[in-house]
N, C-alpha and C positions, 0 to 999 in steps of 0.2 A: 589471412588464410595462408596456411603453410603450403610449401611446394607439394608435399604428399597429398594434401586435401585437393589442391588444384588439379593434380594429375588424376586423382581418383574421380573427381567430378567429370573431367574431360572423358575419361574412359567410360563412365556410367552414361554420359550423354551419347557418346558414339554407339555404345551397345544398345541403348534405347532406340536410337534412330534406325539401326539395323533391324531391330525387332518390329518396329512400326512400318518401316519402308518409306518414311517421309520425314521432313523436318519436324521438330517438336514445336508445339505452341508455347507461349510464354508460361502458362500454368504448368504444363508438363515439364518445362525446363526448371521451374521453381521446385517442383516435386522431386526431380532427380537431384538437384542441388541440396535440398533438405536431407535426402537420404545420405548423400556424400558427406555432408557436414554433421550428420547425426543431430539435426536440428531439434527433433522431438525431445531428446534427452537434455539438450542445453536449455530449451524452453522450460521443461519440467523442473529442472534444477533452479532456474531463475524465479519461476513462480513460487517454488517451495521456499526460496530465500526470502522473497517478499512476504509470503504468508507468515513465516516464522518471525521476521522483523516486526510485522504489524501486530502479531500476537503479543510481543513484548511491549509495544507501544500501548496497546489496550490494557494490559495488566498494570502498567505504571499509572495510566489514567484512572483505573479503578482504585488503586491505592491512594492516589491524590484525592479522588472524590470521597473515599472512606475517611480520610483525615478531615476533609472539609465538612462532611456531614456530621462528624462527631462534634464539631464546633457550632453547629446549628442550634439555635435556641428552641426551635419547634420540635417536640418529641415525635410528631407524626410524620416527619420527613423521612423519606426512604430513597435509597439509591436507584437511579434509573437502570433499566436492564438493556435497552438497545442503544446503539452507538450515537445516534443523533441527540437524544436526550442526555446521554452521558456528557457529550461535549458541551451542550447547552448548560447543564448544571455546573460543570467545571468553570465555564466562562462567567456565569452569573454569580457564582460564589465569591469571586474576587471583587465584585461590586457590593455584595451584601456584607462582607466582613471587613470592617474598617482597617484592621491591622494589616490587611493584605493589599491595601491600596498602592504601595510602592511597586507591586508586581503587575499591575494592570496592563501596562504597555507590553511587557514581556509575555503575558498571557494572551493578549490580542494577537501577537505574532505567532505564538504556538497554536492557537485555535485556527488561525488562517492556514497554517501548514497542516494541521490535523485534517481539516476539511478538504484541502487539496489532495493530500495523499489518500484520504478515505475514498474519494471518488476514483482515483487511479487504481487503488487496490481492489475496489469493488468491481470495476470494469474488467480487470485482468483475471481475478479469481472467479467471478460469477458471470462475466460476459460470455455470450455464445459466439464462438468463432464461426464466421459466416463463409469465408472463402479463402482459398490459398492466395497469398500475396507474395511479393518478393521474400526471399529467405529471411527469416527472423522477424517478419512483420505479420500481424494478424488484425483483421478488421472484426470488431465485435459489435453485437447488438445489445443495446442497453434499454431496459424498459423501466418506466416510472409511472406512478399514478398521481393524477391531479384531480381530486374529487372522484367523479365516476368515469373520468376519461383516462385511457391508457395512452401514454406518450412514449414513443420510441425514437431512438436516435442511434447513430453509429459512431464509433471511435476507432481509430487505428493506432496500435501500439507496436513499436519495434522492440527487438530484444534489448537494445540499449535503454529504451524507456523503462522496461521492467527492471533491469539491473540498477538503473539510476534511482528508481522508486524504492527499491530495497535498501540501497545505501542511504537515501534520504530518510527513510523510516528509522534506520539505525541511528542517524544523527538526531532525529526527533526524539527517539528513546533517551538518548544521552541528555538532551536539553530538559525533557520532562523529569528525568531522575534528579537532575540538578535543582529544578524548581521544587520538586517534592522535598528534597533535603532542606532547602531554604525556608519553605513554608512550615515544615516541621519545627525548625528552630524558632520561628516566630510564634506559632500557636502552642507548641508543646516542647519548650526548651529542655526540660529535664529528660524527657523521653528521647529527644534528639541527641542529647549528650551521651546517653546510654548506648544508643545505636551507633552514632558516628564518632564518639570519643571526644 
């Protein structure tokens, strides 16, 4: 926090105490600090960065699955549309296509990271913020269905968690792109040479 932000927050807290005529509660203090730090703008930018990074990850996953399905022997196969089946198709394709067996360990690590970041991204983008927490921290409600039962739980994410998830998604994007290139060279070497030289 810069000296200017620090002084601004102190001034805003002092002004709010004078308005209320009493000390601030923890929640009120967090709200004043959020205003002083322009927290909403920072969080929106961070969530936006995560959303854009994840969109790139999913696009590359779709391209990978497109190349994998072109190699499928079964003509009735079609690409899955939702994320969980996309990841499952991606993982299983490396078991079904013998030429891709050298990539299995690499794919297992990528799928693990995909699933981990998928949950974080889902919570941050779709989670319902429940309450004001310390500046840069939000507690979200997550709902899932198990049969006919609705299960809900809470997760807490700090601004650092959101920024880290965006950076990790960009790293995952790079790894997926590298795998896409390698798979293309194995399955379709002529086309790969045309694209990558």
